[in-house]
C-alpha positions in Angstrom: -51.5 -128.4 47.1 -54.4 -126.8 45.3 -56.8 -124.3 46.8 -60.1 -122.8 45.7 -58.6 -119.4 45.0 -58.6 -118.6 41.3 -55.2 -118.4 39.7 -54.4 -114.8 38.6 -52.4 -115.5 35.5 -51.3 -112.0 34.4 -49.7 -108.9 35.8 -49.1 -105.6 34.0 -47.2 -102.4 34.4 -43.5 -101.7 34.6 -42.9 -102.1 38.4 -45.1 -105.2 38.9 -43.5 -107.0 36.0 -40.0 -106.1 37.1 -40.8 -107.2 40.7 -42.1 -110.5 39.3 -38.9 -111.0 37.3 -36.6 -110.1 40.1 -38.4 -112.2 42.7 -38.2 -115.3 40.5 -41.9 -115.9 39.8 -42.5 -118.4 37.1 -43.6 -116.6 33.9 -44.8 -118.2 30.7 -44.3 -115.2 28.4 -44.1 -111.4 28.4 -45.8 -109.0 25.9 -43.9 -105.7 25.3 -45.0 -102.7 23.3 -43.3 -102.8 20.0 -40.8 -99.9 19.7 -40.7 -99.2 23.4 -37.2 -97.9 24.4 -37.7 -96.8 28.1 -35.2 -97.9 30.7 -37.9 -100.0 32.3 -38.5 -101.8 29.1 -34.8 -102.4 28.6 -34.6 -103.8 32.1 -37.6 -106.1 31.5 -36.0 -107.4 28.3 -32.6 -108.0 30.0 -34.1 -109.9 32.9 -36.4 -111.9 30.6 -33.4 -112.9 28.5 -31.4 -113.9 31.6 -34.3 -116.2 32.7 -35.0 -117.5 29.2 -38.6 -116.2 29.3 -40.2 -115.7 25.8 -40.9 -112.1 24.9 -43.2 -110.9 22.1 -43.0 -107.4 20.9 -46.6 -106.5 19.9 -48.6 -103.4 18.8 -50.6 -101.5 21.5 -53.8 -102.9 20.1 -52.9 -106.4 21.2 -52.0 -105.2 24.7 -55.3 -103.4 24.9 -57.1 -106.5 24.0 -55.5 -108.4 26.9 -56.4 -105.7 29.5 -58.1 -102.3 29.4 -56.2 -101.2 32.4 -53.0 -99.1 32.3 -50.5 -101.8 31.3 -47.7 -99.2 30.5 -46.7 -101.3 27.5 -45.8 -104.5 29.3 -47.8 -107.6 30.4 -46.5 -110.8 31.9 -48.4 -114.1 31.9 -47.6 -116.0 35.1 -47.3 -119.8 35.3 -49.1 -121.8 37.9 -46.3 -124.4 37.8 -42.6 -124.4 38.5 -40.3 -125.3 35.6 -37.3 -127.6 35.8 -34.2 -128.4 33.7 -34.4 -131.9 32.1 -30.7 -132.2 32.9 -31.5 -132.1 36.6 -34.6 -134.3 36.4 -33.1 -137.4 34.7 -30.2 -138.0 37.1 -32.6 -137.7 40.0 -35.0 -140.3 38.5 -32.2 -142.7 38.1 -31.0 -142.1 41.7 -34.5 -142.8 42.9 -34.5 -146.1 41.1 -37.2 -145.1 38.7 -37.5 -146.0 35.0 -37.6 -142.7 33.2 -40.6 -141.9 30.9 -40.5 -138.4 29.4 -43.1 -137.0 27.1 -41.8 -134.3 24.6 -44.3 -131.9 23.1 -43.0 -130.7 19.8 -44.7 -127.3 19.3 -48.1 -128.3 20.5 -49.8 -125.0 21.0 -53.4 -125.8 22.1 -53.3 -125.4 25.9 -56.2 -127.8 26.4 -54.4 -130.5 24.4 -51.3 -129.8 26.5 -53.3 -130.2 29.7 -55.0 -133.3 28.5 -51.7 -134.9 27.6 -50.3 -134.0 31.0 -53.3 -135.8 32.5 -52.7 -139.0 30.5 -48.9 -138.8 31.1 -49.3 -138.6 34.9 -51.9 -141.3 35.0 -49.8 -143.7 32.9 -46.6 -143.2 34.9 -44.6 -140.6 33.1 -42.5 -138.4 35.3 -41.7 -135.4 33.1 -43.0 -133.3 30.3 -40.5 -131.4 28.0 -41.6 -128.3 26.1 -39.8 -125.8 23.9 -39.4 -122.4 25.4 -41.0 -120.9 22.4 -43.9 -122.3 20.3 -45.7 -124.3 23.0 -49.0 -123.9 24.6 -48.7 -122.0 27.9 -49.3 -123.9 31.1 -51.9 -121.5 32.3 -55.2 -122.0 34.3 -56.9 -123.6 31.3 -54.1 -126.1 30.9 -54.2 -126.9 34.7 -58.0 -127.4 34.4 -57.7 -129.7 31.4 -55.0 -131.7 33.3 -57.4 -132.2 36.3 -54.4 -131.0 38.4 -52.0 -133.7 37.0 -49.6 -131.0 36.0 -48.7 -130.5 39.6 -47.5 -134.1 39.9 -45.1 -133.9 36.9 -41.7 -132.3 36.4 -42.4 -129.7 33.7 -39.3 -128.9 31.8 -38.5 -126.1 29.3 -35.6 -125.9 26.9 -34.4 -123.4 24.3 -33.0 -126.2 22.2 -35.4 -129.2 21.8 -32.9 -131.0 19.5 -30.1 -130.6 22.0 -32.4 -131.8 24.9 -33.3 -135.0 22.9 -29.6 -135.7 22.3 -29.1 -135.4 26.1 -31.9 -137.9 26.7 -30.3 -140.3 24.2 -26.9 -139.9 25.9 -28.6 -140.6 29.3 -29.9 -143.9 28.1 -33.4 -143.2 27.0 -34.8 -144.7 23.9 -36.3 -141.9 21.7 -39.7 -142.8 20.2 -41.4 -140.7 17.6 -45.2 -141.2 17.3 -46.1 -140.5 13.7 -48.8 -141.8 11.3 -45.9 -142.5 8.9 -44.1 -144.8 11.4 -42.4 -147.9 10.1 -43.7 -150.1 12.9 -47.1 -150.2 14.7 -47.2 -149.1 18.3 -47.6 -152.7 19.5 -44.4 -153.8 18.0 -42.4 -151.0 19.7 -40.2 -151.5 22.7 -41.4 -149.2 25.5 -40.4 -151.0 28.7 -37.0 -149.4 29.0 -36.2 -145.7 29.8 -38.1 -143.9 27.1 -38.7 -140.5 25.6 -42.0 -140.2 23.7 -42.2 -137.4 21.1 -45.6 -136.0 20.1 -45.9 -133.5 17.3 -48.5 -130.8 16.5 -51.5 -132.1 14.5 -50.8 -129.8 11.5 -47.0 -130.0 11.2 -46.1 -133.2 13.0 -42.7 -133.9 14.5 -39.9 -131.8 13.0 -37.4 -133.7 10.8 -34.4 -133.1 13.1 -36.2 -134.9 15.9 -37.4 -137.7 13.7 -33.7 -138.2 12.6 -32.7 -138.6 16.3 -35.4 -141.1 17.1 -34.7 -144.8 17.7 -38.2 -145.9 16.9 -40.9 -144.5 14.6 -44.3 -145.9 15.7 -47.8 -145.5 14.4 -51.1 -146.3 16.0 -53.0 -148.9 13.9 -56.5 -147.7 13.0 -59.4 -149.4 11.3 -61.8 -146.6 10.5 -62.1 -144.1 7.7 -60.9 -141.0 9.6 -57.2 -140.3 8.8 -55.9 -139.3 12.2 -56.5 -138.9 15.9 -56.4 -135.8 18.2 -52.9 -135.6 19.6 -54.1 -135.9 23.2 -56.0 -139.0 22.3 -53.0 -140.4 20.6 -50.9 -139.6 23.7 -53.3 -141.6 25.9 -53.1 -144.7 23.6 -49.3 -144.6 23.4 -48.7 -144.0 27.1 -51.2 -146.8 28.0 -49.0 -149.1 25.9 -45.9 -147.8 27.8 -47.6 -148.7 31.1 -48.7 -152.1 29.9 -45.2 -153.1 28.8 -43.5 -151.7 31.9 -46.0 -153.4 34.2 -45.4 -156.7 32.3 -41.7 -156.5 32.7 -42.0 -155.6 36.4 -44.3 -158.6 37.0 -41.8 -160.9 35.2 -38.9 -159.7 37.3 -40.9 -160.1 40.5 
């Protein structure tokens, strides 16, 4: 449940960050002073590694740009959402009798795009978002705002190995669909009514080759104008609307 209290998305200093790590608070990433060798720093790095939290070692100038207060060489960015394991989410969806629809964000870094995609995903019936631990836009207050709160109604999953997670989804019966302007079929010829994993890539680099190779379908959005591409969040909305259309059609036929 949301409140009107602003989300405080960062903490700093050795003891506050250690307490956050030890208490299990959700953390998007941690900035640590490059070259720091104190016992506190080592403890922070150890706990972050155990919890698979991304750590960036940065110069003091970057830390000072984040906060002018006494950060003691360590800053943690808190997450307003709880993270899940995709390996736990999929079995639960099947047990609940749901038709899984998972949206994978392949290194999409713009937090507002991430939030907007989450909004479309939740509206169109997706149950989960899968992100890489490193190289993805942080689910911070800006992402929550862009999602209009939809993030809180989704299972947000992180993985250290996106390729391995996609293999798991395939083994779990999901059809893997890559959305790319070089797709061999148009979106409207795709099969999206069955358990599906939709992969979206960053606008500049697209979907990585390893994930394209794992995909069962490569779909493109047909366009009639002169502009060569769509914003990734707009593409997500179009693709997920087609998923909902096909799934609703199948449900009505069965009924």
